[in-house]
C-alpha positions as CSV (number, residue, x, y, z in Angstrom):
1,X,107.5,122.7,115.9
2,X,107.0,121.5,119.4
3,X,104.5,124.1,120.7
4,X,103.9,121.8,123.7
5,X,107.4,122.7,125.0
6,X,106.6,126.4,124.9
7,X,103.2,125.9,126.5
8,X,104.7,123.8,129.3
9,X,107.2,126.5,130.0
10,X,104.5,129.2,130.1
11,X,102.5,127.1,132.5
12,X,105.5,126.5,134.8
13,X,106.7,130.1,134.6
14,X,103.2,131.3,135.7
15,X,103.2,128.9,138.6
16,X,106.6,130.0,139.7
17,X,105.8,133.7,139.3
18,X,102.6,133.1,141.4
19,X,104.9,131.9,144.2
20,X,107.2,134.9,143.9
21,X,106.7,137.8,146.3
22,X,105.5,141.0,144.6
23,X,108.6,142.8,143.1
24,X,110.8,140.0,144.2
25,X,113.3,138.0,142.1
26,X,112.0,134.8,140.7
27,X,113.2,131.5,142.0
28,X,116.2,129.5,140.7
29,X,113.6,127.1,139.4
30,X,112.5,129.7,136.8
31,X,116.1,130.2,135.6
32,X,116.5,126.4,135.3
33,X,113.2,126.1,133.4
34,X,114.2,129.0,131.0
35,X,117.7,127.5,130.5
36,X,116.1,124.2,129.6
37,X,113.7,125.9,127.2
38,X,116.6,127.6,125.2
39,X,118.6,124.4,125.2
40,X,116.1,123.0,122.8
41,X,115.6,124.4,119.3
42,X,112.3,122.7,118.3
43,X,109.6,125.0,119.7
44,X,109.9,128.5,118.3
45,X,107.1,129.3,115.7
46,X,108.4,130.1,112.3
47,X,106.6,133.5,112.3
48,X,108.9,134.5,115.3
49,X,112.1,133.7,113.4
50,X,111.9,136.3,110.6
51,X,114.6,138.9,110.4
52,X,114.3,142.4,108.8
53,X,117.2,143.9,106.8
54,X,116.7,147.3,108.6
55,X,116.5,146.4,112.3
56,X,116.3,143.6,114.7
57,X,112.9,142.1,115.4
58,X,111.2,141.7,118.8
59,X,108.4,139.1,118.6
60,X,106.1,138.6,121.5
61,X,105.7,134.9,122.4
62,X,103.7,135.3,125.6
63,X,102.7,138.0,128.0
64,X,101.3,137.1,131.4
65,X,97.7,138.4,131.7
66,X,98.8,140.4,134.8
67,X,102.0,141.6,132.9
68,X,104.3,140.1,135.5
69,X,106.5,138.5,132.8
70,X,106.8,138.4,129.1
71,X,108.7,136.0,126.7
72,X,110.1,137.4,123.5
73,X,112.2,136.2,120.6
74,X,114.8,138.6,119.3
75,X,115.8,138.0,115.7
76,X,119.1,139.6,114.8
77,X,119.9,140.2,111.1
78,X,123.6,140.1,110.1
79,X,125.6,142.7,112.1
80,X,122.5,144.2,113.8
81,X,122.8,145.7,117.3
82,X,120.8,147.6,119.9
83,X,121.6,151.1,121.1
84,X,122.9,151.3,124.7
85,X,119.7,150.8,126.8
86,X,118.2,149.8,130.1
87,X,115.3,147.5,131.1
88,X,114.0,148.5,134.5
89,X,113.0,144.9,135.3
90,X,114.9,141.6,135.8
91,X,115.6,139.6,132.6
92,X,117.1,136.4,131.3
93,X,118.6,136.4,127.8
94,X,119.0,132.9,126.3
95,X,120.6,132.1,123.0
96,X,118.7,129.8,120.7
97,X,120.4,130.0,117.3
98,X,123.6,131.7,116.2
99,X,125.4,133.9,118.8
100,X,125.3,137.3,120.2
101,X,127.5,139.6,122.2
102,X,126.5,141.7,125.1
103,X,128.5,144.7,126.5
104,X,127.4,146.1,129.9
105,X,127.9,149.8,130.6
106,X,128.4,151.7,133.9
107,X,128.0,155.4,134.6
108,X,131.3,157.3,134.7
109,X,130.9,161.0,135.3
110,X,128.1,162.2,133.1
111,X,128.5,159.4,130.5
112,X,128.5,155.7,130.3
113,X,131.6,153.5,129.8
114,X,131.9,149.8,128.8
115,X,132.7,147.9,131.9
116,X,135.0,145.4,130.2
117,X,132.6,142.5,130.6
118,X,131.9,141.6,127.0
119,X,130.0,138.4,126.9
120,X,129.3,136.0,124.0
121,X,126.3,133.8,124.2
122,X,126.1,130.5,122.2
123,X,123.1,128.3,121.9
124,X,121.9,127.2,125.3
125,X,123.7,130.0,127.2
126,X,121.8,132.4,129.5
127,X,122.7,135.9,130.8
128,X,120.9,137.5,133.7
129,X,120.0,141.2,133.8
130,X,119.2,142.8,137.2
131,X,118.5,146.5,137.5
132,X,120.1,146.7,141.0
133,X,123.3,145.4,139.5
134,X,123.2,147.6,136.4
135,X,121.1,146.5,133.5
136,X,122.5,149.1,131.0
137,X,123.9,147.2,128.0
138,X,124.3,146.9,124.2
139,X,123.6,143.6,122.4
140,X,124.7,142.6,118.9
141,X,124.5,139.7,116.5
142,X,128.0,138.1,116.7
143,X,127.8,137.3,113.0
144,X,128.1,139.7,110.1
145,X,126.8,137.2,107.6
146,X,123.9,135.3,109.2
147,X,120.9,135.7,111.4
148,X,120.9,134.9,115.2
149,X,118.0,134.4,117.5
150,X,117.8,134.9,121.2
151,X,114.9,134.4,123.6
152,X,114.3,136.9,126.5
153,X,112.2,136.5,129.6
154,X,111.5,139.7,131.4
155,X,109.9,140.6,134.7
156,X,107.1,142.7,133.1
157,X,105.5,143.4,129.7
158,X,108.8,144.6,128.1
159,X,107.0,146.0,125.0
160,X,105.0,148.4,127.2
161,X,107.6,149.4,129.8
162,X,109.0,153.0,129.7
163,X,112.8,152.6,129.3
164,X,115.8,154.6,128.1
165,X,118.3,154.6,125.3
166,X,121.6,156.3,126.3
167,X,124.3,158.3,124.5
168,X,127.4,156.8,126.1
169,X,129.5,159.9,125.6
170,X,127.1,162.4,127.3
171,X,124.9,160.1,129.4
172,X,121.8,161.7,127.8
173,X,118.8,159.5,128.2
174,X,116.0,159.3,125.6
175,X,112.8,157.6,126.8
176,X,111.3,154.9,124.7
177,X,108.7,152.1,124.7
178,X,109.8,149.3,122.4
179,X,106.5,147.7,121.5
180,X,106.7,144.5,119.4
181,X,107.7,143.9,115.8
182,X,104.8,141.6,115.0
183,X,101.1,141.5,115.8
184,X,101.2,137.7,115.6
185,X,101.3,135.9,118.9
186,X,101.6,132.1,119.0
187,X,98.3,130.4,120.0
188,X,99.6,128.2,122.8
189,X,96.2,127.0,123.8
190,X,94.9,125.5,120.6
191,X,95.5,121.7,121.0
192,X,93.7,120.7,117.8
193,X,97.0,119.9,116.0
194,X,99.2,118.8,118.8
């Protein structure tokens, strides 16, 4: 595992976020750095790759001390999917292993309807989520017989942000805070072993 690649990304992301106006969108340089990170599959700690047969896992890799951004690995067991949900902050979704599909939803009357923009992410691909452009979606492992792993960068501490799950038919919103699946966080700063 090349933890130095993850550490370098966190340092660069912090510098780029420092240069971003409060509540502004990050620079194109952050998107380029994130795209570079997910185009290499040699840095994700093994503890952040474990799936669960019951539900997808959300492992915290790093949270900025000021909670301006967080980096998370999502581990999708075969056939697992999220409910229809929102984020409330900008986000980048990058595929590391396997593949996932994402379906965006738009409000139609009282409910939500798929907008016809089903995307499929393969390793190295990145999708962008912007609340102003509609960040309500459903994500699923594209495979029914194997695990997939995506990495998500969010404009806040996603495990602590009050968000919503939606019933597409009625539009009913149920508030939730996702938390994280694991208490283990990679120690990026220990350089004793590399």
